[in-house]
matplotlib code that plots the C-alpha trace (Angstrom):
import matplotlib.pyplot as plt

x = [25.6, 22.7, 20.2, 17.7, 14.3, 11.5, 8.0, 5.7, 1.9, 1.1, -2.3, -3.6, -7.0, -7.1, -3.8, -5.1, -5.2, -3.0, -0.6, 2.8, 6.0, 9.6, 11.9, 15.7, 17.5, 21.2, 21.1, 24.1, 26.3, 23.8, 24.1, 21.1, 21.2, 21.3, 18.3, 16.4, 17.3, 16.2, 12.9, 12.3, 13.1, 10.8, 8.0, 5.8, 4.6, 7.3, 10.4, 12.0, 15.7, 16.9, 20.3, 22.1, 21.3, 23.1, 19.9, 17.2, 17.0, 17.0, 17.4, 14.6, 14.5, 11.5, 11.7, 8.9, 9.8, 10.6, 11.8, 12.5, 9.8, 10.0, 7.6, 5.5, 2.9, 2.5, 6.2, 6.9, 4.4, 5.9, 9.5, 8.9, 6.8, 9.6, 12.3, 10.2, 9.8, 13.5, 14.2, 15.9, 13.7, 13.4, 11.9, 8.3, 9.1, 11.3, 12.1, 13.0, 15.2, 13.9, 14.9, 12.2, 13.1, 12.7, 9.4, 8.5, 7.2, 5.4, 4.9, 1.8, 1.7, 1.4, 0.8, 3.1, 2.1, 3.9, 3.8, 2.5, 2.3, -0.7, -2.9, -2.7, -5.6, -5.9, -9.2, -9.1, -12.6, -11.2, -9.8, -13.1, -14.2, -10.9, -10.9, -14.4, -13.4, -10.3, -12.5, -15.5, -17.8, -20.6, -21.2, -24.2, -21.8, -20.0, -20.6, -18.1, -16.1, -12.6, -9.9, -6.1, -4.8, -1.2, 0.2, 3.6, 2.5, -0.2, -3.4, -6.6, -9.5, -12.7, -15.8, -18.5, -22.0, -21.7, -19.4, -21.2, -20.2, -16.7, -16.4, -17.5, -14.8, -12.5, -10.0, -8.3, -4.8, -3.2, -5.3, -4.9, -1.1, -1.3, -3.3, -1.0, 2.0, 0.4, -0.7, 2.4, 0.4, 1.1, -2.3, -6.1, -7.7, -11.4, -13.6, -17.1, -18.5, -20.7, -18.4, -18.3, -18.1, -19.6, -17.4, -15.3, -15.2, -14.6, -13.8, -11.3, -9.4, -6.0, -4.7, -1.1, 0.1, 2.6, 4.6, 3.9, 0.9, -2.3, -4.1, -2.9, -4.5, -3.5, -2.0, -1.0, 0.1, -3.3, -5.3, -3.9, -5.1, -8.5, -9.0, -8.2, -10.6, -13.4, -12.8, -12.5, -15.1, -17.5, -18.1, -16.3, -15.1, -13.8, -10.0, -9.6, -10.7, -10.7, -10.4, -10.9, -9.0, -8.6, -12.2, -13.1, -10.0, -10.3, -8.5, -9.7, -7.1, -9.1, -6.9, -7.5, -5.8, -6.1, -5.5, -5.1, -5.7, -4.4, -6.8, -6.7, -9.6, -11.0, -7.8, -5.6, -2.1, -0.7, -1.6, -0.4, -1.5, -0.8, -1.9, -0.7, 1.6, 2.4, 5.7, 4.8, 8.1, 11.7, 13.2, 16.8, 17.5, 20.8, 22.1, 25.3, 28.2]
y = [4.2, 6.6, 6.8, 9.6, 8.4, 10.6, 9.4, 10.4, 9.9, 8.8, 9.2, 11.7, 13.2, 17.0, 16.6, 13.9, 10.1, 8.2, 5.4, 6.0, 5.0, 5.4, 7.1, 7.1, 9.5, 9.0, 5.4, 4.4, 3.6, 1.1, -2.6, -4.8, -6.1, -2.5, -1.5, -4.5, -3.5, 0.0, -1.2, -3.4, -0.7, 1.8, -0.8, 0.5, -1.8, -0.4, 1.7, 3.1, 3.6, 6.0, 5.8, 6.8, 5.0, 4.7, 3.9, 6.1, 9.3, 7.3, 3.8, 2.9, -0.2, -1.3, -3.3, -4.5, -5.2, -8.8, -8.8, -6.8, -6.5, -5.3, -2.4, -0.4, 2.1, 4.2, 4.3, 5.4, 8.3, 9.1, 9.1, 11.3, 13.8, 14.0, 14.4, 17.2, 18.9, 18.7, 20.3, 17.2, 16.9, 19.7, 17.7, 16.7, 13.5, 11.3, 7.6, 4.9, 1.9, -1.1, -4.7, -5.5, -2.9, 0.9, 2.7, 6.2, 8.6, 11.8, 14.8, 17.0, 19.9, 18.4, 14.8, 12.0, 9.2, 6.0, 3.8, 0.3, -2.4, -3.3, -5.7, -9.5, -11.4, -15.0, -16.8, -18.6, -20.1, -23.2, -21.0, -19.2, -21.4, -20.9, -17.2, -16.8, -18.9, -16.6, -13.5, -15.0, -14.4, -16.3, -16.5, -14.1, -11.5, -11.2, -8.7, -10.3, -13.5, -13.3, -12.7, -12.5, -9.3, -8.2, -4.8, -5.4, -7.1, -9.8, -9.3, -11.3, -8.8, -9.6, -7.6, -7.5, -6.1, -3.0, -1.1, -2.5, -6.0, -4.8, -3.1, -6.3, -8.5, -10.1, -12.1, -15.3, -13.9, -17.3, -18.6, -15.4, -15.9, -19.5, -18.7, -15.7, -17.9, -20.6, -18.0, -15.8, -12.8, -9.6, -10.1, -9.7, -6.4, -6.5, -3.8, -2.4, 0.1, 1.3, 4.2, 6.5, 9.7, 10.4, 10.4, 7.5, 4.2, 1.9, 1.7, -1.0, -3.0, -4.7, -7.7, -8.9, -11.0, -12.7, -9.5, -8.7, -6.4, -7.3, -4.3, -1.1, 2.2, 2.8, 0.4, 2.0, -1.2, -2.7, 0.3, 0.0, -3.6, -2.7, 0.2, -2.0, -4.6, -2.0, -0.8, -4.2, -6.2, -3.8, -1.1, 1.8, 3.3, 6.6, 7.1, 8.6, 6.5, 7.5, 4.7, 5.0, 3.0, 3.0, 4.0, 0.6, -0.1, -0.6, 2.7, 4.6, 6.4, 7.6, 7.6, 8.6, 7.0, 8.2, 5.9, 7.2, 4.7, 5.0, 3.1, 2.2, 0.4, -0.3, -2.0, -0.7, -0.2, 1.9, 3.1, 5.4, 5.4, 8.4, 10.9, 13.4, 13.0, 14.9, 14.7, 13.7, 13.7, 12.4, 9.5, 8.6, 4.9, 3.4, 0.2, -1.8, -0.7]
z = [14.9, 15.3, 12.5, 11.9, 10.9, 9.7, 10.6, 7.8, 7.6, 4.0, 2.3, 4.8, 4.3, 5.0, 6.9, 9.2, 9.5, 7.0, 7.5, 9.2, 7.6, 8.6, 6.1, 6.3, 4.0, 2.9, 3.8, 1.8, 4.8, 6.3, 5.8, 5.1, 8.7, 10.0, 7.9, 9.2, 12.7, 12.2, 10.7, 13.7, 16.1, 14.4, 14.4, 11.7, 8.9, 6.6, 6.7, 3.5, 3.1, 0.4, -1.1, -4.3, -7.6, -10.9, -12.9, -11.2, -9.2, -6.0, -4.7, -2.3, -0.2, 2.0, 5.2, 7.4, 11.1, 10.0, 6.3, 3.1, 0.5, -3.1, -3.0, -0.6, -1.6, 1.5, 2.2, -1.4, -1.0, 2.4, 0.9, -2.1, -0.1, 2.4, -0.4, -1.9, 1.5, 2.1, -1.2, -2.6, -5.7, -8.3, -11.2, -10.8, -12.8, -10.6, -10.3, -7.8, -8.2, -6.2, -5.9, -8.5, -11.1, -11.8, -11.2, -12.1, -9.4, -10.3, -8.0, -8.6, -6.3, -2.8, -4.0, -5.0, -7.4, -8.0, -11.2, -11.0, -13.6, -15.7, -13.8, -14.0, -12.6, -11.4, -10.6, -7.3, -7.0, -5.3, -2.5, -1.7, 1.2, 3.0, 2.3, 3.7, 6.7, 7.3, 7.2, 9.1, 6.1, 4.4, 0.6, 1.2, 2.5, -0.8, -3.5, -5.9, -5.9, -4.5, -7.2, -7.1, -8.6, -9.1, -10.3, -8.8, -5.6, -5.3, -3.2, -2.9, -3.4, -1.6, -2.1, 0.6, 0.5, 2.7, 5.0, 8.1, 7.1, 6.3, 9.7, 11.5, 10.0, 12.7, 10.6, 11.6, 11.0, 11.2, 8.4, 6.4, 6.8, 5.7, 2.6, 1.8, 1.9, -0.3, -2.9, -2.5, -1.5, 0.4, 2.0, 1.7, 0.5, 1.5, 0.1, -0.3, -2.7, 0.1, 1.1, 4.1, 2.0, -1.4, -4.5, -3.5, -5.4, -2.5, 1.2, 2.3, 4.9, 4.4, 6.4, 5.8, 8.8, 6.5, 6.7, 10.3, 9.5, 11.3, 9.6, 8.1, 7.4, 3.7, 1.2, -2.1, -3.7, -3.0, -4.1, -7.6, -8.2, -6.6, -8.9, -11.9, -10.6, -10.2, -13.7, -15.4, -13.5, -11.7, -14.4, -12.6, -15.9, -14.6, -15.0, -11.5, -8.6, -4.9, -2.4, 1.4, 3.9, 7.7, 8.5, 9.9, 12.0, 15.7, 16.1, 12.9, 10.8, 7.7, 4.6, 1.0, -1.9, -5.5, -8.5, -12.0, -14.8, -18.4, -20.6, -24.3, -26.0, -22.6, -21.5, -18.6, -19.9, -17.0, -13.6, -10.8, -7.1, -4.9, -2.3, 0.2, 3.2, 6.4, 8.4, 11.9, 13.8, 13.8, 15.7, 16.5, 16.4, 17.5, 15.7, 16.1, 13.8]

ax = plt.figure().add_subplot(projection="3d")
ax.plot(x, y, z, "-o")
ax.set_aspect("equal")
plt.show()
């Protein structure tokens, strides 16, 4: 069976950079094994498969090259930008069915925004020595103590003093993987409020070897928890936060993520993470029938 896969760059900045995701439309005929085989052949951190849903506008499943995951931010943004470009969405208020429930997706002009859950935080002071070891950091490199944050997927957030220190990190991916498994994380989201461009809340790097991702250029499901953390613990009280990612990668791919917070009585009750996307090209992948 031949499967058509769109390669879409999500969270592009001025049409460049971003994080590539595979997107397969009309995926109803594919088995789970075939979807996994396509994702492995495509080789990007995530590939999204779109099929019909009885409870939402679309059913969207996400596969890394090694396994299925519940959500993926950049692949969601890639998917809904592609659906819009293909004329398959007429209503700016859409939704996706995932293996972890239904989430709303909003289209605003040339941007797609996905709903995330209100944040849940977990202190992890006892893990700080191992987290620092995994990132090759010292206590003096930190701007804030590591914290586990979850808005649908769990990440350890690690704040460092400046973008130079952020850029210099060479993680011990085996140890990051081990900690991620023990804490049931997607990965580590390391950030600094010393940004490359003005008007941004933070610049970031994301390591998720547990899911076959050494580092990726844009992570919508991590930008959400970070925006909440900045609001709740670091006095970034604006309702719209712009987050950079991909600037400090070995091969830079600058990305821009926008998080919109809904706040009542200084408490975050809802959030959306989104951005722009650009279709790069199409692939044809052959899988066993």
